N, C-alpha and C positions, 0 to 999 in steps of 0.2 A: 528436615522436611522432606516429604514424599516428592519424589521427581515429578510426577504428574500433577500434584497439587501445586507445586512451585510454578510449573509451566502454565497451568490454568489461571492462577493468581496473576502471573506476569502478563498473560493474554488479557485478563480483565483490566489491568492497568492500561495496556496499550489501547483497549477498546475506549475506556473512559477518556483517556487523553485525546483520542482521535475525535470523539464526539464533542468534547468541550472546546478544543482549539480550532476546530473546522470553521465556525462562523467567525471567529475573531481574527484569524491570520489567513484571509483569503483574498484573491482577486476575482472581480466579477466574472463569473463563468468558469473559474478554475479554483481548485482547492489543493494547492501544492502540499499543504500539512498532511493531507491524507497519504500522499506518495512518501513524504518523509516517514511517517508511521509504518507504512507498508515495508519499505526497505528495512528499517532498523528491526522490525518485528521478524521479517523473513531471515535476516541474518542470525538473529538470536534464537529464534524458535523453530525455523523451518518453513517450507512452503505450505504444509497443511495448516499450521496454526496461523500463518500470515493470511491465508485464504479465509479462515474462520474469522479472523480479526477484521478484515475488509467487509466481510458479509454482515457482521454484526454492526459495525460502524454504519455501513450504508443503510441497513434497515432501520437502525436508531434514528439517523439523520432524516430519512424519509418520514418516519412516524412522528417524530418530535419536532422536526423543523420544516416539514412540507417540501422537502428537497425531492425533485422528481427521480425516476429510476436511474438517472445518471450517477447517483450516488453509489449504485452497484455496479453498473456497467463500466464505470470510469475507475474502478478500483480492484475488483476481484481478479481479473486475469493478470495485471501487473503485480499484484501481491504473491500470486502463485508462481508466476514465472521468475519473479526476484528470487524467491527461495530455491527454485529449482535450478536457475542459471548459477546461483551462488554455489549450490552443493556440487553440481556437475563441473564447475570450474576449480574445484578444489579450494573453495573459499576466497575467491577473488572478489573484492568488494565492487569493482568496476562492473563485473558481470551481473551482480545483484542490481545494480543501477540500470544497466542495459536490459535486463529482464523487465524491470518496471516500466521503462519506456517503451519497449516493444509491446508488452502486454496491455498497458494502458493506451499509449499513444496511437497504436496501430490497431491491435485487436479490439480493445475496449471501444475505441471510437467508431470502428466499423460496426460492431455490434449494436452501438448506441443508435445508429441510424434507423433499423427497422423497429426497435423498440419504441424510440420517441415518434417516428413518422406514423407507424401503423397502430401501435398499441395505446400510444398517449395522444394521438391525433395531431401531431405537429407536421402537417403536409409540406411546410415550407422548407424543412431542412433537406439537405442532399447528403449523399454517401460520405463525403469527406468533410462535412460541415464542422463536426466535433474534433477532427484530427489536429488541426493547429493549436486549439486550447488544450487538448489532452496531452500532446507533445510537450507543450510549454510547461504545463503544471507538473507533469511527471519529470521533466528535466530539472526544474527548480527544486521540487521536493527531493528528487534523487541526489542532486548536487549537494544540498544541505545534509542529507543523510550520510552521504559519502564523507564529507568533512567531519561530521560528528564521529562516524565510525573510525575513521583514520586517526583522529585524536585518542579515542579509546584504544585503538590498537597500538599506537606508539607508546602509550603509558602501560601496556600490558593489561589493561582492564577488560578489553573486549574478550580476550581469550578466557580470562577468569570467569566472566559472566557466562560464556558459552559452556565452560566446564561445569560450573554450578548448575545451570539449567539441565545439563545432560548427565548430572550425577557422576561426573568423572573427577578424578583427584589430580 
C-alpha cells in the first residue's frame, strides 16, 4: 500500500475513534480520550498528522455535538507539541506526553480564555479558568496513552507499526 494512503487511512481511523469515544468516555468539562488519541497519533504519524487529526475531531465535535470551540483550542496545540517533542527527544514517549500537557494544559487553556470570553460571549471566565481542567484531562489521557504505547513498545509492536507507516523495512 502507498505510504501516504496508509497514513491517511490511519489518520481517518484516529479521527473516527476520537469522535465516537469522546462523548462516551468523558468527565464533565474534560475529554481525556481526545488527549489519548492525540498522543498515540503523534507518536505513530508525527506532529502534522496529529494536528490534522485534532483539528478534524474538534470540528466534527463542534458541528455534530454542539461542543464549543474548546474542542479545538483544547486539542490542537497539545497534538502538535506531542509529536514535535517526541521527534525532538529522539522518540521518548514521556516527551510526547509532556508535549500534550504543555500544549493543551498551558497553551490551549490560555488561548481558550479570549476565544470563550470575547468570541463566544462567556464574560465570566478568567485567564486560568480552563487550566486545571485542561491539565487534568491531558494528564489522564497522556498517562493512558503512555501505558498503551509502552505495552506496544515492550512487545515490539510499536516500532513495527511506525516502520510500516513510514514505509521502512
